[in-house]
C-alpha positions as CSV (number, residue, x, y, z in Angstrom):
1,X,133.8,-127.4,-101.5
2,X,137.0,-129.2,-100.3
3,X,139.6,-127.1,-98.9
4,X,143.1,-128.7,-99.1
5,X,145.9,-128.3,-96.7
6,X,147.9,-126.2,-99.7
7,X,144.6,-123.6,-99.1
8,X,144.9,-123.4,-95.1
9,X,148.8,-122.5,-95.9
10,X,147.7,-120.0,-98.2
11,X,144.9,-118.5,-96.5
12,X,145.3,-114.5,-95.8
13,X,143.1,-112.8,-93.3
14,X,142.3,-108.5,-94.0
15,X,144.2,-107.3,-90.8
16,X,142.4,-105.0,-88.5
17,X,144.1,-102.5,-86.9
18,X,141.8,-102.4,-83.6
19,X,141.5,-105.7,-82.0
20,X,142.6,-108.0,-84.8
21,X,143.9,-111.1,-84.7
22,X,147.7,-111.6,-84.0
23,X,149.2,-112.3,-88.2
24,X,152.0,-114.3,-86.6
25,X,149.7,-116.3,-84.3
26,X,147.3,-117.2,-87.2
27,X,150.3,-118.2,-89.5
28,X,151.0,-120.6,-87.2
29,X,147.3,-122.0,-85.9
30,X,146.9,-122.3,-90.2
31,X,150.5,-123.9,-90.6
32,X,149.1,-126.6,-87.8
33,X,146.1,-127.2,-89.0
34,X,147.4,-127.5,-92.7
35,X,149.7,-130.6,-90.9
36,X,147.1,-131.8,-89.3
37,X,144.6,-131.9,-92.8
38,X,147.9,-133.3,-94.4
39,X,148.5,-136.4,-92.0
40,X,144.2,-137.2,-92.1
41,X,144.2,-136.9,-95.8
42,X,147.8,-139.4,-96.0
43,X,146.3,-141.1,-93.2
44,X,143.0,-141.9,-95.0
45,X,143.9,-142.6,-98.4
46,X,146.7,-145.2,-96.8
47,X,143.1,-146.7,-95.0
48,X,141.3,-146.7,-98.5
49,X,144.0,-148.5,-99.7
50,X,144.4,-150.9,-97.4
51,X,140.6,-151.3,-97.2
52,X,140.6,-151.8,-101.3
53,X,143.2,-154.5,-100.8
54,X,141.3,-156.4,-98.4
55,X,138.4,-156.2,-100.5
56,X,140.2,-157.7,-103.1
57,X,141.5,-160.0,-100.7
58,X,138.1,-161.1,-99.5
59,X,137.1,-161.4,-103.2
60,X,140.0,-163.6,-104.0
61,X,139.7,-165.4,-100.7
62,X,135.9,-166.4,-102.2
63,X,136.7,-167.6,-105.3
64,X,139.4,-169.9,-103.8
65,X,136.3,-170.9,-101.0
66,X,134.1,-171.5,-104.4
67,X,136.7,-173.3,-106.4
68,X,137.5,-175.5,-103.3
69,X,133.6,-176.3,-103.1
70,X,133.8,-177.3,-106.3
71,X,137.0,-179.2,-106.0
72,X,135.2,-181.4,-103.2
73,X,131.9,-181.7,-104.2
74,X,133.8,-183.0,-108.2
75,X,136.0,-185.1,-105.4
76,X,133.0,-186.8,-103.4
77,X,131.1,-187.3,-107.2
78,X,134.4,-189.5,-108.2
79,X,134.2,-191.2,-105.1
80,X,130.3,-192.3,-105.5
81,X,131.5,-192.9,-109.1
82,X,134.5,-195.6,-107.9
83,X,132.4,-196.9,-105.4
84,X,129.4,-197.4,-107.5
85,X,132.0,-199.0,-110.2
86,X,133.9,-201.4,-107.7
87,X,130.9,-202.2,-106.3
88,X,129.5,-203.2,-110.1
89,X,132.9,-204.8,-110.9
90,X,132.7,-207.0,-107.6
91,X,129.1,-208.4,-108.2
92,X,130.1,-209.2,-112.2
93,X,133.5,-210.9,-110.6
94,X,130.8,-213.0,-108.4
95,X,128.7,-213.5,-110.6
96,X,131.9,-215.1,-113.2
97,X,132.8,-217.1,-110.5
98,X,129.3,-218.7,-109.8
99,X,129.0,-219.1,-113.9
100,X,132.5,-220.6,-113.6
101,X,132.0,-223.1,-110.1
102,X,128.2,-224.2,-111.9
103,X,130.9,-225.1,-115.0
104,X,133.2,-226.7,-112.9
105,X,130.6,-229.2,-111.5
106,X,128.8,-229.5,-114.4
107,X,131.9,-230.8,-116.0
108,X,132.8,-232.8,-113.6
109,X,129.2,-234.4,-112.7
110,X,129.5,-234.9,-117.1
111,X,133.4,-236.7,-116.1
112,X,131.5,-238.4,-113.3
113,X,128.8,-240.1,-115.4
114,X,131.4,-240.8,-118.2
115,X,133.5,-242.5,-115.7
116,X,130.6,-244.3,-114.1
117,X,129.6,-245.7,-118.2
118,X,133.6,-246.7,-118.6
119,X,133.3,-248.6,-115.3
120,X,130.2,-250.4,-116.1
121,X,131.5,-251.1,-119.9
122,X,134.4,-252.6,-118.2
123,X,132.4,-254.8,-115.7
124,X,130.5,-256.0,-118.5
125,X,133.3,-256.8,-120.6
126,X,135.2,-258.4,-117.5
127,X,131.9,-260.8,-116.9
128,X,132.2,-261.3,-121.3
129,X,135.5,-261.8,-120.9
130,X,135.0,-264.3,-117.6
131,X,132.0,-266.1,-119.9
132,X,134.3,-266.6,-122.6
133,X,137.1,-267.7,-120.8
134,X,135.1,-270.3,-118.5
135,X,133.4,-271.5,-122.2
136,X,136.7,-272.0,-123.2
137,X,138.0,-273.7,-120.0
138,X,135.3,-276.0,-120.3
139,X,135.6,-276.5,-123.9
140,X,139.3,-276.8,-123.7
141,X,138.1,-279.8,-120.1
142,X,136.1,-281.5,-122.2
143,X,138.4,-282.1,-125.0
144,X,141.0,-283.3,-122.5
145,X,138.3,-285.7,-120.7
146,X,137.5,-286.8,-124.5
147,X,141.3,-287.0,-125.6
148,X,141.6,-289.6,-122.3
149,X,138.7,-291.8,-123.1
150,X,139.5,-292.2,-126.8
């Protein structure tokens, strides 16, 4: 059975005429006990409220910690994905650059071959021209010798 401060204040005792308690002393004591009990109940209530508040704060903190961990893990996954993508992109750029370099070298070699062919053609034409010109000069020279002889 719970006793409230009001129960203590309203408690009545039977008065015995012989060797009984002084009613004023009993009333003062009961008032003191009731006041103390009231204070203890109020303090207990405040402590329960504080504990409840702290429990809610702990639950909130645990939830925030869980969210923070999830965010951190998510950020780490994103960073790892970004690194992997950057590596793949770098590899792609390097392979494209190598392919482009190979094409440039192949084009240069092809152009070199074409230039060598042209040079050879020009040399051949030069030799042919020189031979034709020598032939023409010899023909003119014979004609001059023949015209002088006549």
